[in-house]
N, C-alpha and C positions, 0 to 999 in steps of 0.2 A: 931229218930236220925239216925239210920242205913240206913233207906230208903232215907233220905236226902243226906247222903254221897254218896250213890250209884247213886243217880240222878246227883250229881255234877260230878262224875267220868264218867258218860255216855256222859256228854257234852264236855269232853276233846277231842280235835281233834286227830286223829291218827298220828303216827310218819311220815307216808308217805305224809301227807298233810301239814306238817310244812313248812312255807315260808323260802326260802333261800335268802340271800342278792343278789341283782341284780348285774351282771357284765356288764361292758361297754367295747365294742370292737371298736377301731378306725380303719377305713379302708381308705386308700388313693385311690383316683380316683373318678370318677363321681358316682352319686347315682344309685344303681341297684335295681329296684323294685322287682326283683326276689330273693332277699336275704331271705332265709327260716328262718324268725324269730320264726315261730311257732314250728320248729323242736326242738329248744333248749329253753325250757321255762326258764324265768328269765334272758335272755341275751338280751341286747339292742345294736343294731348295729347302730353306728353313722358314717356317711361318712364324712371325712375331705377333703374339696375341695382343689385342687392344686392351687398354686399361679401362675398366668400367668407370662410369661417372661417379659412383659412390666412393670408389677407392681414391679418387683425386682429391677428396675433401680431407682436411686435417681432423685430428681427434677432437679438437675443440669445436670445430664446425659441426661435426656429426653429433656431439653431445648437445649442442644448442638446438639442432633440428629435433633430436629425440625429446628434449624437454618441452619444446614448443608443441610437439605432437601429443605427448602423454600428460604433461603437466603444464597446460597453458596458464600464463599469468593473467589475473583479472585486469580489466581496464583501470588505469590510474585515474584518480579523481583529485583535483586540486581543491581543497576545502578552505584554503587561506586567501590572502590578498593576491591580486593579479601580479603576474611576473613583470608586467610592463613597468611597475614601480622601480624595478632594478635598472632597466635601461634608461628610464627618465632621469635618474640621478647621476648617470655616468657623465664624466667630463669629456669634452671633445678632444681628440688628439691634436697635437701641435701641427702647424703647417710645415711644408717642406723646408722653408727657410729657417724656421725655428729648430727643426730637427738637425739641420746641418750645423747650426750654431752649438746645439747641445753635444753633437758628436765631436766637434772641435774641442770643446772644453773637456770632454771626457778623455780624449787622446792626450791632452796636455795636463791631465790630472788636476784640473781646476774646477771641475763640476761639483757643486755643492747641492746636496739633496736634503730636503726637509723631511725628516723621518716622521714627524707628526702628520704632515700632509699625506705621506705615503700610507701610513696606518689608517688615516681617515678615509682615504680613497678605497683601500682594501675593505674596510668595514662596510662601506656603502655599496661596493660593486661585487666583491668576490665572497665576502663572508656568508651571505645567505645561501649560496650554492654549496659552499664548503660545509656549512652547518647541516644542510639537508643531506649531503653525502655521509657525514658522520652519524646523523640520526638513523639513516637507513642501514648503516653498518652495524649499529647497536640494536636495530629492530625497534627503535622508539616509536616511529610512526605506526607500524603494524600493530604493536601491542597496546597502544593507547587509543587509536582511532579506527582500527580495523584494517583488514587486508585491502590494499589498493588505494587507501586514503593517504594524502600527504599535503604539506603546505610549505611554501618558501618563507623562512624567517626573515622577512624583509625589514623588520624593525630590529636593529641591533640592541640586544638585551645584555646589560652588564650587571652582574650580581657578585657579591662577595660576602663572606662570613668574617666576623671579628674573631681573631684567634684568642681563646680564653687563657692560654698559657703565656703568650707574648703580647702584652698590651701595646696597642698602636700598630700591630701588624694585622693584615687581612689575608684571607684565603679566597682567591677568586674562583668562581665557577666557570669552567671552560666548556669543553665538549668531551666529557667522559673522563676527566681527571679524578684521581682517587683521593678521598679525604676520610678522616675518622669521624664517627658520630660525635665525639666530644668537641671537635672543632666546629660542628654544626649545631651546637646546643642552643644558640639564639637565632632568631629570624634573620635572613640575609637582607642586606641593603641593595635595593634595585634602582637602576637607572636605565633609561632608554631614550632614543632619539627618534622622533617622528619624521617620516619622509616629507619632502617639500610638497606644499599644497595638499597635505593629507586631509586636512579638515575642511576642504572645499567641497561643497555639495554640487549636485548637478545644476542647480539654479545659480551657482556662483556665489552664494552666501556662505559665510563662515559658520560652522556648527561645532560646538564643543563636544567632542567624544570622550567617553570615559573608558577605563581599562579594567581588566580583571586578571588576577594572578592565581595560578594553581600549581601546587607542588604535590606530586603523587609518585608512588612507587609501584610498578607492575610486578615486582618480585617478592613482596613481603607477605602477601595474604596467606594465612595459615590453613585455610579450608578449601579455597578454590583457586585454580590457576588462571581463571578468566576474570577475577575481581582484583581490586587494588585497595591500598590504604592511602587515603588522602592525608597529607601532612599539613596543608595550608591552603586556604581558599579565601581570597579577598576580592570583593567586587566594588563597583562604583568608585574607582580610583580616579581623581580628577586629572592627574598628569604624572610626569616622570618624577621620581623621588618623593612622591606624596602618598606612599602606601598607607601611612598612619592615618590619613584622612579618609580612607576607604572604609567599606563596611566589611568587618571580619565575620564571615559566616562559619569559619572553622579555624580555631586558633592554631598557632604553629606548634608542631611536635617534631622533635629532632629525629633523625633516622634511627630505626630500631631493628636492624637486621638480626635475626636469631643466630645464636651460636651454632656453628657448623654448617652454615648455608653459603659461605663465601661472599663475594661481592654482589651488591644489589644496585640497580639503576634508580636514580632519583631525577625526574624530569621536572623542570620549571618552565611552564608554558604561560606566555603572555597573550591575552585575548583583547581584541578591540570590542568594546561594549557600546552598542548603538542605542540601547533602550534598557530600562530597568528590568531585572528578572522578576517576573510575576508568579513564578511557581511557588506554591505554598510550602513545598518541601524544602526549597532553597532559601526561602525568606526567614525561616526560623534559625536563630543563632544557636549553635551547639557548643556545649562546654568542652567537648573533646577529651573528657576524662575516661571515657569508655572506648575500647578498641572497636566495638561493634558500631559506634557512631561514625567511625571513619571508613566503614565499608563503602567503596566507591567504584565507579566505572566511568572513565573519561569518555568513552564512546557514547554511553547513554546520556551523560551530562551534556555533551555537545549536541546530540540528536534532539534533546528537548529544547535547547536554546540556540539552535543554528541560525534562527532569524535575527538574534540579538548579539551573538558572540561570533567572532571571526579570529582564528589563531593567527598571530602575527610575529611572535618572537619565541625563541627556544634556546635553552641551555640546560645541560644535565651533568651530573657527576656520579661517582660510584663510592660506596662505603661498605665496610665490613664490620663485624662485631668488635666491640671493645667494652671494658668494664662499665662505662657510663650507660650502656643499654640495660644492664641489670638493674640499675637504679630507677630507670624509667618504668620498667615492668613492675617493680615492687612498690614504688611510692606514688607514681602518677596515674597509671592505668588501673582503675579500681576493679574492673571486671576480669583481671588476670590474676589468678591465685598464685601462679609461679611463673618463672621465666621459661619459655620453651627452649629446649636444647635438642639439637639434631646430632646424633652420633651414628657412625657407620658400624654396623654389626659385622665384625669380621668372622668368617667361617672358622670353626674349630680346627686347630692344626691336626694334621694327619699323624697318628701314632700307630705304628705296627703292633700286632698282637704280642703281648709279653711272653718271653721265653723263660723256661724254668732255670736254665743256665745260660748266661750271657758271657761268651768268651771273646767277643770281638772288641770290647772296649772296657774301660774301668767300671767297677761296680757302681760307684756313686754317680758317674755321668750317665750310666744307663738308667738308673732310677730317676734322675732329674728330668728325663724325657716325659715321664708320666706324672710329674708333680705340677701343681698349679703355679703359674709364674708369680702370682701374688705371694705365695708362701716362700718362694725363693727370695723375692725382694724383701720380705719381712725379716728373713734370717740374715740377709746382708745388712739391713739397717740396724738390727740388734747388735751385730758384731761391730759395726762402726761406732755405735754409742758406747761400747765398752772401752774403746781406745781413745775417745775424744772427750775432754772435759768441757762442760758448758761455758766456762770462763777462761780456763788456761789453755785450751786447745788440745793438742795431742799429748797423751800421757807418757808414752814410751818414746825415747829417742830412736831415730833411725840408725841402724847398724851399717857399717861399711861393707861387711860380708854377712848378709842375713842368713845364708844357708851353711855357714861354717860350723855352727854348733849342732851336733847330732841330737836327735830326739831321744828321750829317756824311755826305756822299756821297749817292748815289742810293739810294732805297728804294722798293719797290713800295707801292701804296696799302694792300694787306692787311697788309704788315709794319708800316707806319706806324700803322695802327689797332691792331695787336697790341701794339706798344710803348706806345702811349698808354693802353691798358687796363691794362698792367702797372704804369705809373706811377700811374694813378688807382685801382688796386686794384679793377678791375671784371672781370666775366666769369670767366674761368678763374683770375684772379689775386686774387680777392677775399679769399682766406684767407692771403695773404702776411703780414699783420700779426697 
């Protein structure tokens, strides 16, 4: 026994050879193969790689840098009135004592707010920036005046149409709201408010400025994507609400979006007119009965008269086709022989090659795959007319158990299934009722 204990004690490792827990050292920087790992036993050196500068950016920041490098935006140019008119009309904030008084009233639920005054303040201070943001969202500025051109609608423009279906009700034009062409059958009523001291000249004398109104659509042109159709052009307007006293160079025409083209944008632009338009092409008054006379480009129009016209107000709406457009094309526009209609040409459905014997499905359903859908619809309509009287309605009463009566004579299985679907109004016959 003593010899066995001594043998076990001899197998015990010495204290110097006992293993110590390994320590891990993290080092920043590239991997260095010369790191002396052997000099300090039990130490593992792991090099933590540095994150490159490009990887520290988010996806949005990297996309912004890529667009700026490959698709730089052209320099923006303000073609309208100066933005200083916005800050000049803003009211001063209340002093500290007044703010404490308003806070006390609000906490006690005694504060009364004049909503008309709030709306008036928003119209003069925030609405121009909001209108510009909406116009950029709908690409109104880019498609009317060109890339990089914009203006602040510092003159609040209010416009509405008289609803022809509901007398006494109006349809206001906001910033992209949807209306029907029938609701826009008559010219809109326009009102605007000039900024304070707007008519003052540099010499301090008052000068009476005139106004011009343009209603155009950048989406309606039937032949060119770069051209427009002008729906209304009035110049030499003496003031707000006096459009009837201006000079009508192009009479009003309601929206005429062709069938199948979806929503179209209609922009109403208010210009400040500092001098009469002397262009011979603009001075002649057009009847507007021909669509070719309404061929227009807002960018070219402004480029010719940029010394006399300055855009100051904007509102726009959207409209899609309705039956009133067909009446305009047929009876008012003399150069249009027919109404343009745009239809999507669907590709022909895939039909596999016919087999001599089809065992996978009923005989009639297999043949219907290769029939024209119009022939199937015609067959269904004729069957419906057999069972419906033009004045008395359905001729045969409905049975409580329609499949209880067996068919007379021999019928193949596919014909029995077809007659059962006709009775139950299933498959091809689901529209009989």
